[in-house]
N, C-alpha and C positions, 0 to 999 in steps of 0.2 A: 503493499499499499504506500510506503514512503516513496517509491519510484514514481507512483501515480501523482502524488502531490507535487513532486519535483517537476513533472510534465506540465501540470497546470501553471506553475510559477514561470517555467520557461515559455509557455505559450503567451502569457501576459507580457513578458519581456520582448519576445520576438514581435509581437503585435505593436508594441511601443516603438521599437527600433525601426519599423517601417515608416512610422510617422516622423521620427527624428531625422530621417534621411531626406525629407522634403524641406525646401526653403520656405514655402508658405503652406500653411495648413488648408485643407479643403477637400474635395472629393475628386477621384479619378474619372468620375462620370457625371454628366450633366443631370442624369436621372436622379441622382441623390438629392439635388435641390428640389426636385419635384415632390418627394416625400416630405422635405422640410417645410415647403409652402403649405401643403395640405395640413401637416402637423400644426404649424403655426396658427393657421385659421381655426383649426378644430379647438385648440386650447384658448384662443381669444374669444371666439363666439359660439362654440359648440356646434358648428355646422361644417359640412363637407364642402368647402369652397376653395377654388384656386384663385379665381378673381372675386374680390369682395361682393357680396350680394348675389353672386351667381352659383348655385349648387351645381356640382358637376360630378360625373362618375368617371373620373380619369386615373384612379389609382387601382392596380392590380394587387396591391399589398396592403389592405386596410389595417390588418392587425399590426403590421410593422409602423404604419402611420400613427396608429393609436399609442404604441410604445413610444415613439418619438415625442408625441404631444405631451405625455407625462413629464418629459424634461422642461418644456416650456411652462407648464403648471408649476414645476418646482423651482423655476427660475435658474436652472443649470445652463451653462453656455451650449448652444445647439450642436457644435462640432464635438465638444468633449463628451456630451451625452450619447451622441451617435457612435463615437469610438467606443465608448464604455459598453453600449449594447452589443456592438460587433464583437468585442472581446468576450463578453459573457456568452454570446452565441457560439463563439469558437471554443470556449471552455465546455459548454453543453455538448458540442459535437465530438470532442475528444472524449468526454465521459461516456456518451452514448456509443461512440465507436469502440471503445475498449470493452464496455459492457456487451456489445453485440459480439465482439471478437470472442469473448469467453463462452458465449452461448453456442456459437457456431463452430468453434474450434477448441473443445474442451481439452484435447490432448496437448494444446499449446496455451492453455489459460494463463499459465505463469509468465508468458511472453506478451501479456496485453500491453506492457509498457512500450515494447518495440512498435507495436501497432500505433500506439499514441504518438510516438516520435516520428513515424513516417507520416502520419496524418499531419502533424505540426510542420513537417519539413516541406509540404506541398505549398509553394508560393502562391498559387491561385487561390487557396483558401484564406491566407493571410491578406492578400490583396483584397478579396471580396469582403472580409471582416471589416476593413477600414474604408470601404467604398460608399458608406451611407445607405447601402442596399440591404435587402432582406435575405440575400443568397445563403449565407451560412446559417442563419436561423432556420430557413426552409430545410436545409440539409440536416440540421440537428434534430428537428422535430420529426423528419422522415425517419431518422435513425432511432428515435425514441419508439415510434410506431413498429418498426421492425423488430426492436428489442422486446416489445410487448407480445408480438406474435411468436417470437422464438421461445419465450418464457411461458406461454400458455400451454398448460399440461392437460387439457381436456376438461371434463366436468368437475365441479367442486363447489363448495360452499360459497366462495367469492367469485365464481365465474361471472355472474351477471354484473357486478361491480366492475370487473376487469374489461367486460365488453363495453360497458358505458364509458370508462376511461379511454378505452381504444377509440371508440366512436367520436367522442368530444375531441380527442387529439387529432383525429382525421379531419374533422370540420374545421379546426383551427388551422391545420395545414393548408387547407384551400384558401383560408382567409390571409395566409401569408403569401401564397402564390396559387393561382388557379390550376397550375400543373399538378397540384396535389390531388386532383381527381383521378389521376392515373393510379396512384397508390391506394386509394380508397377502393377502386374497382379490383385491384389485385388482392387486397385484404379480403373483400367480400367474397371472391372465388376461393380463397384459402380457407375461410370459415365454412363455406358451403361444402368443402371437400373433407373436413375433418371427420373422425370417426363418430359414430353415433347414429341414431335414428334419423329419418328424414324429418320428422316433426322437431327433433332437437336442433338439427341443423338450420331449418327454416327460422326457428326462434332465435338462434344466434344471429343470423343475418338481419333479422328484423329489429333486434335490439341495437345491433351496431348501426344500422342504417338510420334508426331514429336518433340516436345519439349523435351521429355525424351531422344530421340535417339540422339539429337544433341550433347550433351557433351560426349556421348559414342562412337562416330565415331572414334575419334583419338586413343582411348584406344583399341577398338576392332580391328582396322586396324594393330596397332602395334603388338598385341599379334598373329595375324594371320600371319604377316610376320615373326615374330620372332621365334614363336613355332609351327606354323601351325594350331592353334586352337584359337577360339575367347576368351577362358578364360585362365588365367595364369597357369603356371606349377604347382603352389602350389594347385590349385583348384582340380587337378587330383591326385597329389602326396599324399595328406592327405588321400584321399579316399582309394587309393591303399594300403597305409601303414597299414591301419586298416580294411582292407577287411574281415579279419577272424571274426570280430565283426557282419558283416552282415549276418553270417550263423545263428545268433540267431533270434527267431521270431520277426517280425517287431512290433507287438503290445506290446510285453513285453519290448522290448528296448526302444520304444517310451514313454511307460508309466513311465519307470524308469527315463528317461530324464525330463519328465513332473514333476515328483515327486520332483526331485533335483532342477528344476528351481523354484518350489513352496517354497523351503526352506527345503525340506526333505534331506535325506541323499543319497550319491552317490552309496551306496550298501545297499540292504535291505529296510524295510519299517519302521523301528523304529528309533527315534531320529530326530534331526533337524540340519541344516547347517546353517540357517539365521532366523532371528526374524520374517520375513514377513510370516513364516508358520502359526503364530497365526492369520493371516488375512484370512486363508483358508475358514472358515465358511461364512464369508462375501463374498469371491470370488465365492464361489459355489451358493450363493444366487443371486449374480449378473449375473452369467451364466444363471441360471434358468430364471431370468428376461429377459435377452437378447434373450433366446429362445422363451419366451412367446411373445415378441414384434415381432420377426421375423415371427411367425405363424400368428399374426394378420395382419401385413402390412409390408413385409419383405423389400421391396423396400425402404420405408421411414425409416425403422429401421437400415439400412445398415451403415449409418454414426456412429451411436451409437454402433453397434456391430463390426464395422470394427477392432478397436484395439484388441478386443478379438480374432477375426478370424486371425489377423496377429500374435499375440503372440502364439496361438496354432499351426498355420502354420509353424512358425519359429521353434519351438520345433520339430515338425513332420518332417520338412525338414532334421533336423540333425539326428533324429531317422531313417530316411530313408537312408541317405547317409553317416553320420559320427557320430555314436552313441557313442561318448567318453565323459567321465565324468571327466578326469584328469583337473589338475589346477583349482580345484573348479567349474568345469563345465562352464568355461569362454565363450564357444561358445553359451551358453544359457542366458548370462546376459542381453542381449537386451530385452528379454521378461519380466524380472523382474519388471521394472517400471509398465507395464500393470497389472500385478497381484497385485501390491500394489495399485494402483488407484481404481481398481474394488473391491479389498478386502476391502479397506476403505469404499468405497461407500456402499457395502453391510452391513457392520457393522453399519453405520450411519442410513441406512434405518431400520435396526432392532432396533437400539436404539430409532428412532423416533416413531416407532410403540408401544413402551413401554410407559405405563402411568407414569408421573412423580411423583410417590409416594415416601413415606419415605423409603421403602424397595428397590425400583428400583435405587434411586440415588446413594446409596453406591456401588451397583453392577456396574453401569456405571463407577463411579470413580475408582473402583478397576481394571476394564478392562483397562482403559486408563493408570493407573500407571503400571500394569503389563507389557503392550506392551511397554511403554516407557523405563522401567527398563531393560527388556530383549533386547531391541534394543540397548541400551548403552552398555550392557554386550557384545553382539556380535559385536558391532562396536570396542570395545577394543580387542576382540579376532581376528577380522578381521585385525586390525593394527598389532597384533603379527604375523598372518599368512604372512602378507605382508613382515615384516621383516625377517621371516625365509626363505621365497621364494627368496627374493633378496640376502640374504647371500648365499643361495645355488648356484644361478647364479654366483655370484661374485667369491666364492671360487672354483667352478667347471669350468664353461666354460670360464669365463673372465680370471682367473688365468692360465689356460692351454693355451689359445690363446696368452696371453702376453709372456708366456715361449717359445712358438713356434716362436714368432716374434724376440725374442732375441736369440734363440739357433739353428736356422735352416738357410738353404740357401734361399736367397730371391726369387729364382726361383723353389724351391722345391714344388712338387705337394703333397698336404695334402688331405688324404681321411678323411672325418669327417661326423659324423651323424648330429649333431646340429651346424649349421654354422653361427649362429647369431653373437656371440661374436668373433668367428674365423674370420669371414669376417671383422669385424670392427677393431680388435685389431691384428689379426694375419698378414693380409695383405700378403697372399700367395695364388698362384693358388689352386683351390679347386676341389676335386672330392666329390660331395654332395651326401651322402648316403641316404638322405631323399628325393632326387629327385627334389628339388626346383629349382636349377639352373643347374642340370644335368638330364634332362628329360629322357634321354635314360635308366636310371636306374629304372624308375617308374614300368616297367613290373615285376621287381624282388622284390618289396618292401615288398610282403607278404611272402617271402622265404628267411630267413636268410642265408642259405647255399648258395643260388644263389648269394647274395650279397657278401658273403665272396669269392666266386669263381670270381666274378667281380673285387674285390679289388685286388686278387692275379694276375689276368690277366692284371691289368692296369700298368701305369707308376708311380703310387703313391710311393713316397719315405718315407712318414710316414703316420701313422694311429692315428687319434685321436678318441678315444672311448667316450662313454657318459654313464652316469648312466642309466642302463636298456638295454644298447646296448653294451655288451662286445666283441662281434665278436671274440669269442675264437677260432674259426676256422683259424683265421689268427694271433691272438696274441700268440698262444701256440708255434708258431715257429718264433717269432720276438723278437727283443731286446727291453726291456722296457727302456725308457729314462726318463720318468716323470710320477709321480703319485701325484694327488692333495692332497691325505691323509686327505681330509675333513671328520672329525669323524662323523658328523650328517648323511651323505649319507650312511655311513657303518651301522650306527644304524638303518636306515630305510631299510636295507637289500639289498642295491643296491651296484654296483661296482662304484669305483671312476672314474673320468675322467682321462684318462692316454694317454700317447704319446709312440708309438712304431716305431722303425726304421725298415723299410722294405727293403728286398734286391731287388734292381732293376734289371730287366732282369731275374728275377726267373722263 
């Protein structure tokens, strides 16, 4: 247990070291400021508003937003509170991951601290914990649900309470991210296939389903009343924005996402993006073993295989609807802990089958040292990536939003593509060109010319462009007022964030 506590302390230290590596504190994603804007409004007036007095369904992570709002109510600095929640989420993920390891690999239960160290050394998880986003909390709660399934031993006096807890956890998971519906479906199948009479299994599923639905009712009703659908605008806007990617073959784009989540590259099949790619041989062995167990007695093997099914399903879900690899493949981060645990288990099994001879011992030691060294190298590279990403957001989106706040009329309508920092710092009415809070623009998201026509037909007084979204059809005939002039963006071949004055009544 002492080793476990040391891992928690180390996790806190590593999380803080990521922040100390940056010149200015902030978030590596503009989306982090979207949650902050909703949280600030929720704490201030008790309403789900992005623009004051306009209720909107633009958040896919309402539970995360509520947790952030608590910081505003307590008067804690927003960035500090967000980093604290991220670190707590990381600690919860490590705790749940090590607990799941002991359940799934009882022969290696004493090596749970090794599993914890490998999870901690995965730089995408540390990056995500400090991103202002819900990613690590989503992974942690997913693991808690998987732990509950692994520990469920059939009927007993407390089974009903365990099912209620499992259901509520699953409902809360969907409130963290709607992707959680996949795990809910897998858990439902697992409960339906457990031993017992048909009536007993149906009862389990009903109890679980009712408990999962309970925390979702207010959220689903709110979305339905606000936007006319059960899911928030963001759920549809992102898919519409990248609809062109869906024209690629489904298998090809899904395999590419899978390769990236395993630690491969975002483009092509050579190189690596994270150290856990070294665990791939062990992961493949674990997958083979899982398939063998399923063939022998698949109902009894489901709790053991469930994490793998969920991780594969998570990646496949994005391959199907949102096959994007930008921002280090952040939508795939939740699957990484599963690959690490099963990859480590496979390697331990291979090592265990080797005779402990004079030639084998150096081979084992070399493998451990190589994995540890490369993990450390990539942890440092990840810290550098975090600093670069944060500086980009601060010098592009945040700087432009602050300029707008200081140099435009308070009631001026601003057309903007990335609205996170703009909503938080700009504090102006917004025409959201990404469709998060302006759902009527969603049908045009895959057509830049249509969006430009929409801007020109609107009452927007200013246009704030974003890197990768220059909207030249509008800006060619508009007056440039501000340009970020951030050199790194230009070096990457993108346009700087700029603010243009538009002619009202054009």
